[in-house]
N, C-alpha and C positions, 0 to 999 in steps of 0.2 A: 504494500500500500504506500504510494508516494505521500510524503508529508512536507510541510514547510518549516524550516528552522529559522529562528530569529536572525536578522541580518546584522545585528550590532555586536555579536559576541565573538565567536572563536574563529571567524573566517580570516582574520588578519593577524599578522605576527606582531611582536612587540614594537610599539611605536608606529605601526602602520594604520591607515584608516581601514574601516570595515570594507570588505571586498564583496559585498552582496551576500546572498543566502549561502549558508554553510552546506557543503557536501557532506551529509551525515546520514546515519542510520541508527535504528534501535534494534538490538539483539536480545533474545532471551538468554538464559544461563547455559543453554546448549548451543549457542552461537547460531541459532536460526534467525534469519532476518524477518522482523515483524513489520518494519516501516522504514522508508528511506526518502531522502529529499529528491525532488524531481530533476534538479539541475545536475548534469553529468560532466560538464566541462571542468577542466582542471582536476579531474579525478585521476585514478591510476588503474593499472591492470588488475590489482587485487580487488579494488572496489567494484569494477565492472563484473569480474568473475563471481564475486559474492552476491551481487544483486541478481545476476542472471540465474545463478543456481539456488538462490534463496537460502544459502548457507555458506558460511566462511569456508573456503577451501582448506583441506587438511594441511597442506604445506604452509599456508599462511598462518593457520592456528599454531602449528609447530614452532614457527618463527616467534610468534608472540609469547608462547609458553616458555621458550628458551630464555627470553628476556624478562621473565617474571611478571608479565602483564596480568595474567589471570590470577596470580597470587595477590597482586596489589588490588585487583577488583574485589576480591573476597575480603580483603582486610581493610581497605581504605574507603572513605566516603567522598573525598575530594577529587578534583580533576587530576588525571595522570597524563603526562606528556610522553609519547612514544616516538623516538627519533626514527628516521628512515635509515635502516641498516642493511636492507636487502634491495638489490637492484629491481627496479620496477615498482617500488612502493614510495609513498610520500609520508612525511611525519603525520601523526594523528594525536588528537586530544580525546581522551577516553574519560567518561563520567560513569562511575558505578551507580547502579540503581538498587537501593536497599529498602526493605520494609520489614519492621519487626525483627531486625537482626539477621534476616535472610537476604541472600543475593537473588534478585529477581531477573537481572540482566544488566545491560550497559548501553550507553550512547557513545557512538564513535563519530568523529568529524575529522576530515582531512584539513590540515593547516599548513601554511607555507614554512613555518618554523616555530621556535619557542614563542609561547603566547603570554602576553602581559597578565599579571595576576588578576587584575580587575576584570579583564575580558574572560579569563578562564572561569572565574567565580560566577560571572553572569551566565555563561554557558551551563555551568553546573546547576543553576537554578531550574533548568528544564527537567532535572531528575525527578522532582516531585510530580510533575505532570506525567512523565513516563512511568513512574511507579503506579499511579492510579490506572493508567492504560494497561500495564502488565497484570496488575491485580484483577482488573475486570476480565481480562482475557483468560486468566487462569481460573477464575470463578465460574465463567459461563461459556467457555469456548466450545465445549463438547457436551454431548448428550449424557455421558456418564456422570458428570458433575451435577447436572440437573436432576437426573434420576436419584443420585445420592441425597440431594436436598429433599426430594419428595419422600424418600424412605425415612430419613431422620425425622421429618415433620410427622409422618405417620406413627412412628414409635413414640415421639414426645407427646402426642395428643391421644394416644391409646386408641387409634382408629382401627377400623376393620383391616386385617392384614398386618397388624403390628408385629405379631410373632414371626411371620415369614420375613418381613422387612428387617427385623432384628437379626435373624439368622444370616441374611445376606450381608448385613453390616458387620458380621463377625462378633455380635454380642451374644456369646454363648455361656460365659461364666462370669457371674457378678462377684461381689456387689459393685455398683457404679454410683456415680453422682452426676447430676445435670448441672452444668454451669451456664449462667446467663450473663452476657456482657452487654451493657448499655452505654453507648457513646454520648458525649455531652457537647458536641461541636455544633455551633450555629451555622457554619459554612457547610453546605450540602456536599461539596466535593471532598472536603476534609473528613466529614462524617462517614462518607462512603469508604474512603481510604482506610480509616480506622477500623470500620467493620470488617473489611476484607482482610486487613492485617491480622485482626484478632481471629478471624476464621482460619487463616493460614496457620497461625501458631497453634490453635487447638486441633487442627487437622493433623498436624505432624509435630510430635515432641522433639525439639531440637536436641541433637546428640544421641538419639536412640532410633531404633527402627519402629517403635511403637506408634501406631496411628490411632486417631480417635474420630468417630463420626461427628461431624460438625456441620452446621448450616445456618444461614441467615434467614430468619422467619419473622415477618412483621417488624423489621427494623432492629430486631434483637439477635445477637449471635449466640447460638446454643451449641454446647458441646457435651458429649457423653463420655466421661472419663472414668478410668478405674478408680475406685474409692481411695486406694492408697496414694493417689496423686494429690489428694487434698487432705491436709491435716488440720485439726482445729487450731485456732489462734492460741489457745492455752498451751499447746505443744510447740509453739514457736512459729506456727503458720506454715504455709507451703511456699517453698522457694520458687517452684514452677509458676504458681499464681502471681507472685510478685514480678517475675520475669515477664509474664503475659501483660500485666498492667503497665509495667515500665517501658515495654518495647512498642506499644501501640501508638503513643503520641500524647500531645497535650491538647486540652485538659485530660488528665488521667481518666480512663473509662471506669465505669462502675462494674464491679464483678460480684455476682451473687451466686452462692452455691446451695443447691437443694439438698435434701436429706438422702440417706442411704436408700438405694433401690437394690434389693436382693434378687429381684426377678424382672423380666421384661415389663409385665403390667405395672410394676412399681415405678418405672421410669416416667410415666405420665404424672404420677403424684410428685416425684422429685422435681419435674419441670414446673408444676404448680407452685411448689415451695420455693424454687429459684425465682419465679415471677413475683411471689409475695415478698421475698427478701429484696429483690431489685426495686420494688415499689417503695420499701422503707428507705432505701438509699436515695432514690430520686426525690422523695418528699422531705428528706432531711430528718426523718424520725430516728434514723441511726446516723450519728455524726461520723461517718467513715466513707471510704470509697470501696470497701470490700467487706463482705459479711457472709457467714455460713448460717444456714437456717437453724441448725442445731443450737446455736448460741443466741439466736434472737427470736425464738419461737413465741415467747411470751408477748413480745411487741407485735408480732404477727396476729396473735389472738386478739389483742386489744384493738388493733387496726380493723379487723373484721367486725368486731363488736361495734366499734364506732361507726362503721359504714352502715351496718344494719340499723343502728339507732338513728342515724341521720335519715335513712330512708323512711323510718317510722315517725320522724319529726318529734322525737321525745324531748328534744331540747326545749321546745316551747311549752312543755307540760309542767305545771307546778310553779313554785315561786322563784326558781333559779334565774329566770329572765329578768326579774326585778333587780336582782343583784348586779347582773350584767349591765343593765341600763344605768344603774346608780354609779357604777365604776366609770362608765363612759361619760356621764354627765358631770361628775364631781372629781374625777381623778383619784378615786379611792381604790382600795385593793381587796374588796370583799371576796371576789371570786377566787383569786389565788390563795388567799388566807384560808378560806373554807376548804379548798381542795387539799392543801397541805395538812390541815387538821384531820380530814377524813382519811388521807393516805397513811397518816401516822396513828390512826385509831384513837384520836383524842389526846395524844401525848403532847403537851404544849412545848416541852423542850425540844423534842424531835421535830415537831412541826416548825418551830422557830428556826432551828438549824437548817431545815430545808429551804426556808425563806430568807436565810441570812439576816435574821433580826433577833432582838432580845426576847426571851420568853414573855416578859411583861408586856412588850409591844404586841406580841401575838394575842395575849389575853385581852388587851385593850381593843384590838381590831375585832376579835370575836364578839365582844359586847356591842360594839358599834354596828356590826352587820345584823345583829338581832334587833337593833333599833330600826333598821331599814325594813326587814321582814322577819317576822317571828318564825323560827324553824324549830320544831320539836326534835332536837338532835339526840334525845334519849331514846327515840324510837328507832330500832334497827332497820326497819323497812324504809324509813325516811333516809337514813344514812346510806343505805345501799342504793336507793333510787338516785340520790344526789351524786354519789360517786360514779354511777353509770352515766349520768348526764355529763358530768365533768370529763370523764374518760372519752365520751363521744366528741366533746369539744376539742380535747387535746389531740387525739389520734385520728380524728376525722379531717383535721385541717390539712390542706395540701402543701403547706410550707413548713410543717413542723408543729410544735406545741402552740396552741392558741392561748391557753390560760397563762402561759409564761410571758405573754406580751401585755397583759393587763398592767395597769398602773400600780406602783408600789408605795405610794404615799400613804400616810396615816389616815 
């Protein structure tokens, strides 16, 4: 596929003006030509042979290998100058294309000689665009990958044929966990690049032959991994998960891990748990970018209770709304004070510590809120009902705790 390279970058040597479009090409990591510039003048024999054959000739590759070019592509991220040391070739500027710590391919351009640093860096900026192109190609270029995505989605949602799909995916012996990765980029192209990078990393564990079924479904990257690949944070966490988060890009994506699935039917439940955990991370109810369902299940329960309560509109039932309105009108803190008192089962010292105030201040606030609306707090049903309403307010808010934002004045 012919492409157009920027005219201002690598086409000129040091101190020379730009000489028009660059004679360049994009290769995958197997030296197959994926795209090339349409202009052929000022090329060389190796370039013509490469484009005609859609693959770098073996003798040319051997030349580059002897001079350590491929080793540098694997190790470096910046532009690499390759002098012309074989008859019939011209100097080249090579830019490695990496994503998630993996080599996706490289960009090659013929240059008249050594290139000024600023021009080389400008040419290197095209690597980000090439990375997205290569990731897209690897994600959807063949039918096999599309079938893989369909099979993973079938297993994750427990649909008809899940058992057969799991067998074809190699999921024969558990336990497993489902991982859900959510990106947070506002730029659509960068978000897609991050999703595809995360998919690459979960599809293939770097440094091993182990592969994992993974797919992008509904904008979320899902992976089914052996349970031993994920360890609880209390045991020091998973180095593999940290590598996944760190290699994807900025802002760091959110990584949620579902519970153990001992069998194929359990994978649908693990996916639901991963989705629930990802929801906590997205709403800020868990102040982290990574969480395992086993460690946050209580917050998941409260979140579900809050959503059910919101659907039933229980917040508007009873006297609680009068306290909410009073706090908003007068800048008082009746609602957070009451919530802390109920959470600590009426212990003024513990409730005061939760609010970061003196116990006497808390007792004073409790007397004042009774002046606003009389609450029979000696009735256990009243206490339970109020705590449910306050929980619904806290865990139903889409941006985190709602009661924590109320005024704290006396």
